[in-house]
C-alpha positions as CSV (number, residue, x, y, z in Angstrom):
1,M,35.7,37.4,-14.2
2,V,33.4,34.4,-13.9
3,S,35.2,31.1,-13.0
4,N,34.2,28.2,-15.3
5,A,35.5,25.7,-13.1
6,R,33.2,23.1,-11.2
7,P,32.7,23.8,-6.9
8,E,34.9,20.7,-6.2
9,E,37.8,22.5,-7.9
10,D,37.9,25.8,-6.6
11,G,39.3,24.2,-3.4
12,P,37.9,23.2,0.0
13,A,34.6,25.0,0.7
14,A,34.1,26.4,4.1
15,P,32.0,24.7,6.3
16,R,28.6,25.6,7.1
17,T,26.6,27.0,9.6
18,G,23.2,27.1,11.3
19,R,20.7,27.2,8.3
20,E,23.1,26.8,5.7
21,R,23.5,23.0,6.9
22,R,20.1,21.9,5.5
23,P,20.8,21.3,1.5
24,A,18.4,23.5,-0.4
25,D,17.5,20.6,-2.6
26,R,16.4,18.3,0.2
27,P,12.6,17.7,-0.6
28,A,10.4,19.0,2.5
29,L,7.4,17.5,3.9
30,R,5.1,20.6,3.3
31,G,6.2,21.0,-0.6
32,D,5.5,17.7,-1.4
33,L,2.4,18.4,0.7
34,R,1.7,20.8,-1.7
35,S,2.7,19.0,-4.7
36,A,0.4,16.6,-3.9
37,V,-3.2,18.5,-4.2
38,P,-2.9,17.4,-7.9
39,D,-2.4,13.6,-7.4
40,A,-4.3,13.7,-4.3
41,S,-7.5,15.7,-6.3
42,V,-7.1,12.5,-9.2
43,A,-7.7,9.9,-6.4
44,V,-10.6,11.3,-5.0
45,A,-11.8,11.6,-8.8
46,V,-11.0,7.8,-9.0
47,T,-13.0,7.3,-5.2
48,A,-15.4,8.6,-6.5
49,A,-16.0,6.5,-9.6
50,V,-15.1,3.3,-8.1
51,F,-18.5,4.2,-5.4
52,A,-20.7,5.2,-7.9
53,F,-19.8,1.9,-9.5
54,L,-20.1,-0.2,-6.1
55,Y,-23.7,1.7,-5.4
56,A,-24.7,1.1,-9.0
57,R,-24.2,-2.9,-9.1
58,M,-25.8,-2.9,-5.7
59,G,-28.4,-1.4,-6.8
60,S,-28.8,-3.8,-9.2
61,G,-28.4,-6.8,-7.8
62,D,-25.0,-7.5,-9.1
63,S,-22.9,-7.1,-6.0
64,A,-20.5,-10.0,-4.9
65,T,-21.0,-7.6,-0.9
66,V,-24.8,-8.4,-1.1
67,A,-24.3,-11.7,-1.7
68,V,-21.8,-12.0,1.1
69,M,-23.9,-9.7,3.0
70,P,-27.8,-9.8,1.5
71,F,-29.0,-7.6,5.4
72,M,-26.7,-4.9,3.1
73,D,-29.1,-5.1,0.4
74,D,-29.5,-1.0,0.1
75,P,-26.7,1.4,-1.3
76,G,-28.5,4.6,-0.2
77,T,-28.4,3.2,3.5
78,Y,-25.1,1.5,3.5
79,W,-23.4,4.5,1.4
80,M,-20.6,4.5,4.0
81,Y,-19.9,1.1,3.6
82,L,-19.6,1.5,0.0
83,L,-17.4,4.7,0.2
84,S,-14.9,2.9,2.6
85,Q,-15.1,0.3,0.4
86,A,-14.2,2.5,-2.8
87,F,-11.1,4.4,-0.7
88,G,-9.7,0.8,0.1
89,W,-9.7,-0.1,-3.9
90,S,-7.8,3.2,-4.7
91,G,-6.1,3.2,-1.9
92,L,-4.7,-0.3,-3.4
93,L,-3.9,1.0,-6.6
94,W,-2.0,4.1,-5.5
95,A,-0.4,1.8,-3.5
96,W,0.5,-0.6,-6.1
97,G,1.6,3.0,-8.5
98,T,4.3,4.2,-5.8
99,V,5.5,0.9,-5.1
100,M,6.8,0.5,-8.6
101,L,7.4,4.0,-8.3
102,G,9.8,2.9,-6.0
103,L,11.1,-0.2,-7.5
104,L,11.9,1.8,-10.7
105,L,14.0,4.2,-8.5
106,S,15.9,1.9,-6.4
107,G,17.2,-0.4,-9.2
108,P,19.4,0.6,-12.0
109,R,18.1,3.4,-13.8
110,P,16.8,1.6,-17.0
111,T,17.6,2.9,-20.2
112,R,14.7,4.7,-21.7
113,L,12.3,7.1,-19.2
114,P,9.6,9.2,-20.4
115,V,10.5,11.9,-17.8
116,T,13.8,12.8,-15.4
117,R,14.6,11.2,-12.0
118,Q,13.4,13.8,-10.5
119,V,9.9,14.1,-11.4
120,L,10.4,9.9,-10.9
121,E,11.1,10.9,-7.4
122,R,8.3,13.4,-6.6
123,W,6.1,11.3,-8.0
124,H,7.1,8.7,-5.8
125,R,6.6,10.9,-3.0
126,T,3.4,12.5,-3.8
127,T,1.9,9.1,-4.1
128,S,2.6,8.1,-1.2
129,L,1.4,10.3,1.1
130,T,-1.6,10.4,-0.9
131,T,-2.0,7.0,-0.2
132,M,-1.6,7.0,3.8
133,A,-4.1,9.4,2.9
134,L,-6.2,6.7,1.0
135,M,-5.6,4.1,3.8
136,F,-6.6,6.1,6.5
137,A,-10.0,7.9,5.3
138,H,-10.8,3.7,3.7
139,A,-10.5,3.1,8.0
140,L,-12.7,6.2,9.1
141,M,-15.2,5.6,6.8
142,F,-15.7,1.9,8.3
143,A,-15.8,3.3,11.5
144,A,-18.2,5.9,10.7
145,E,-20.5,3.3,9.0
146,L,-20.2,1.3,12.3
147,V,-21.2,4.3,14.2
148,R,-24.2,4.8,12.0
149,Y,-25.2,1.3,12.4
150,E,-25.1,1.0,16.5
151,T,-29.0,2.9,17.0
152,K,-29.2,0.8,20.8
153,V,-26.2,2.4,22.6
154,G,-25.4,5.8,23.4
155,W,-23.3,8.0,21.3
156,A,-20.0,7.6,23.6
157,E,-20.4,4.3,23.2
158,R,-20.9,4.2,19.9
159,L,-18.4,6.3,19.3
160,W,-16.2,4.6,21.5
161,V,-16.9,0.4,19.9
162,A,-16.3,2.4,16.3
163,F,-13.2,3.4,17.1
164,A,-12.1,0.3,19.0
165,D,-13.3,-2.2,15.8
166,S,-11.9,-0.1,13.1
167,F,-8.4,1.4,14.6
168,V,-7.2,-1.1,17.7
169,P,-5.4,-4.5,17.0
170,G,-7.7,-7.1,18.0
171,W,-10.7,-5.5,19.1
172,Y,-13.1,-6.7,16.3
173,D,-14.4,-9.6,17.0
174,S,-16.7,-10.5,14.4
175,G,-16.3,-13.1,10.9
176,T,-12.8,-12.7,8.9
177,G,-12.9,-9.3,10.6
178,R,-10.9,-11.0,13.0
179,I,-7.6,-11.4,11.1
180,A,-8.5,-9.3,8.4
181,I,-8.9,-6.1,10.2
182,P,-5.7,-6.6,11.8
183,V,-3.7,-7.6,9.0
184,G,-5.4,-3.9,7.1
185,Q,-4.7,-1.9,11.2
186,A,-0.9,-3.2,10.5
187,A,-0.4,-2.4,6.9
188,L,-1.9,1.9,7.8
189,Y,0.6,1.8,11.1
190,L,3.1,0.7,9.1
191,A,2.9,2.7,6.4
192,V,2.6,6.0,8.1
193,P,5.8,5.6,9.8
194,L,8.0,4.2,7.1
195,G,7.0,7.0,4.8
196,L,7.2,9.8,7.2
197,L,11.1,8.4,8.1
198,F,11.9,10.2,4.4
199,Y,11.6,13.8,5.6
200,V,13.9,13.2,8.5
201,R,16.3,10.6,7.1
202,H,19.4,13.0,7.8
203,R,18.5,12.9,11.5
204,I,18.5,9.5,11.5
205,G,21.3,8.5,8.4
206,A,20.6,7.3,5.0
207,N,21.2,4.1,5.7
208,T,19.2,3.4,8.5
209,W,16.6,5.0,6.5
210,R,17.7,3.1,3.5
211,R,17.3,-0.3,5.3
212,L,13.7,0.9,7.5
213,H,12.3,2.0,4.2
214,R,12.9,-1.9,2.2
215,F,10.1,-2.5,4.7
216,V,7.8,-0.9,2.5
217,I,6.9,-3.5,0.5
218,V,5.1,-5.8,3.4
219,V,3.0,-3.1,3.7
220,Y,2.1,-3.4,0.3
221,V,1.5,-7.2,0.9
222,L,-0.5,-7.0,3.8
223,S,-2.7,-4.7,2.1
224,V,-3.4,-7.4,-0.6
225,W,-4.0,-9.6,1.8
226,H,-6.1,-7.4,3.9
227,T,-8.0,-6.7,0.4
228,L,-8.1,-11.3,-0.7
229,L,-9.6,-11.3,3.4
230,Y,-11.8,-8.9,3.7
231,G,-12.7,-7.1,0.0
232,T,-16.0,-9.0,-0.8
233,N,-15.9,-7.7,-4.5
234,V,-12.8,-10.4,-4.6
235,W,-14.4,-13.3,-2.5
236,Y,-15.8,-14.9,-5.4
237,G,-13.6,-15.3,-8.9
238,E,-14.9,-13.3,-10.7
239,W,-13.3,-10.6,-12.9
240,P,-12.4,-8.4,-10.1
241,R,-10.3,-10.7,-8.0
242,T,-8.1,-11.6,-11.3
243,V,-7.2,-8.2,-12.2
244,L,-5.9,-7.9,-8.4
245,W,-3.9,-10.7,-9.1
246,L,-2.6,-10.1,-12.6
247,L,-1.6,-6.1,-11.5
248,Q,1.1,-8.4,-8.9
249,L,2.9,-9.7,-11.9
250,P,4.4,-6.7,-12.6
251,V,5.1,-5.9,-9.0
252,A,6.7,-9.0,-8.8
253,A,8.4,-9.4,-11.7
254,L,10.1,-6.1,-11.3
255,L,11.1,-6.3,-7.4
256,L,13.0,-9.5,-8.2
257,L,14.9,-8.1,-11.4
258,R,15.8,-5.2,-8.4
259,L,17.1,-8.0,-6.3
260,M,18.9,-9.6,-9.2
261,R,20.5,-6.5,-10.6
262,P,20.9,-4.2,-7.5
263,A,21.8,-0.4,-8.1
264,R,24.0,-0.4,-5.2
265,R,27.6,-2.2,-5.3
266,A,27.5,-3.4,-1.5
267,E,24.2,-5.2,-2.0
268,R,25.3,-7.3,-5.3
269,L,25.5,-10.9,-4.9
270,A,29.3,-12.5,-5.4
271,A,30.3,-15.7,-4.9
272,P,29.6,-17.0,-1.3
273,G,33.5,-18.2,-0.4
274,T,34.5,-14.3,-1.2
275,H,32.2,-13.7,2.5
276,E,33.2,-14.7,5.9
277,G,31.1,-14.6,9.0
278,A,28.8,-12.1,9.3
279,F,29.2,-11.3,5.7
280,R,28.9,-14.6,4.6
281,A,24.8,-14.4,6.7
282,G,24.2,-11.4,4.7
283,W,25.3,-13.2,1.6
284,T,22.6,-16.4,2.5
285,A,20.0,-13.6,3.0
286,R,20.4,-12.2,0.1
287,A,20.3,-15.3,-1.6
288,A,17.3,-16.6,0.3
289,G,14.7,-13.4,-0.7
290,R,16.1,-14.2,-4.5
291,V,14.7,-17.1,-4.5
292,L,12.2,-16.4,-2.2
293,V,10.7,-14.0,-5.2
294,A,11.5,-16.1,-7.9
295,A,9.1,-18.8,-6.3
296,V,6.3,-15.6,-5.7
297,V,6.6,-14.7,-9.3
298,V,6.1,-18.6,-10.4
299,G,3.2,-18.9,-7.7
300,L,1.3,-15.5,-9.4
301,L,2.1,-17.1,-12.7
302,I,0.2,-20.1,-12.2
303,V,-2.7,-18.7,-10.3
304,V,-3.0,-16.4,-13.1
305,V,-2.7,-19.3,-15.9
306,S,-5.0,-21.4,-14.3
307,G,-7.7,-19.3,-13.0
308,R,-7.5,-21.2,-9.2
309,D,-6.7,-18.7,-6.4
310,G,-8.8,-20.1,-3.7
311,G,-11.8,-17.9,-5.2
312,R,-14.8,-19.9,-4.4
313,D,-18.3,-19.7,-6.6
314,R,-20.9,-17.3,-5.7
315,P,-23.4,-19.1,-3.7
316,A,-26.6,-19.9,-5.3
317,E,-28.7,-18.9,-2.0
318,P,-27.3,-16.0,-0.8
319,P,-26.0,-16.6,3.5
320,A,-28.7,-16.0,6.1
321,T,-25.3,-13.5,7.6
322,G,-21.9,-12.6,6.4
323,P,-18.3,-12.5,8.0
324,H,-18.8,-8.6,7.9
325,A,-21.7,-8.3,9.6
326,P,-21.4,-6.6,13.2
327,A,-21.0,-8.8,16.3
328,S,-24.9,-7.3,17.4
329,E,-26.3,-9.5,14.2
């Protein structure tokens, strides 16, 4: 006879040993990598479209990249740099998407969702994996462009210099890249461990993983900062820069909502008098975080409405060299 009772009503279950200790529903990295193939395919298609757009703009003379660096007015020669830009833009778009999904999942459950929560969780994991791959491809194509550019030295030195300039913090010493490239490297080097820690959270503990995973928002902020500093397509006060700022509004608003209405009861703000010692310090930190994010939302609204965000006007006469020019220029 089959019982209709739930498992917890049948009495204590026998302790699981060996392979049974691993829950059958625990997401595995291998399975998520397979699930990420359709998502990664879409990302490659988006990257190809962005590359074609950047290639066409450079060929037509409308490219802001050429306005910053006139020596790059040849898309056929600098196609690897354009591909690096394309991977960077698609990586930032996927980072935006996975952060939005993560904020939806970490806060109170929305009243209406087009798909189940399990589907959103799978999308969050696969878009995170795709984002990491796009970030690495962005850096790798930048290194490939540096290898192509340095033709006056041997292959060993070219490979080393390209690797160091692209992946060693503080090595690149030309123009804006002295700040922008370490910022981008920090985003990459934080994104990989923070993203992959999900798959070992049963070993480090769910609470430890949850605390570390909160720093993913720092990765996103660093990525946007890197783009504003080094993305020549958003140097000037034109529509790409406006779109970039507009995309930050929903992230900041959803983060503020997540902080004001946390899903976990322990993270909610009670009256400060009910906390003592370390708990009072935690209350102060959470309250300060809410105030800071609220100020960011207000600042973003001011930037979008006023149009004053630090973007400069495109120069009538392009400079002789640009901040992205290799140090040997």
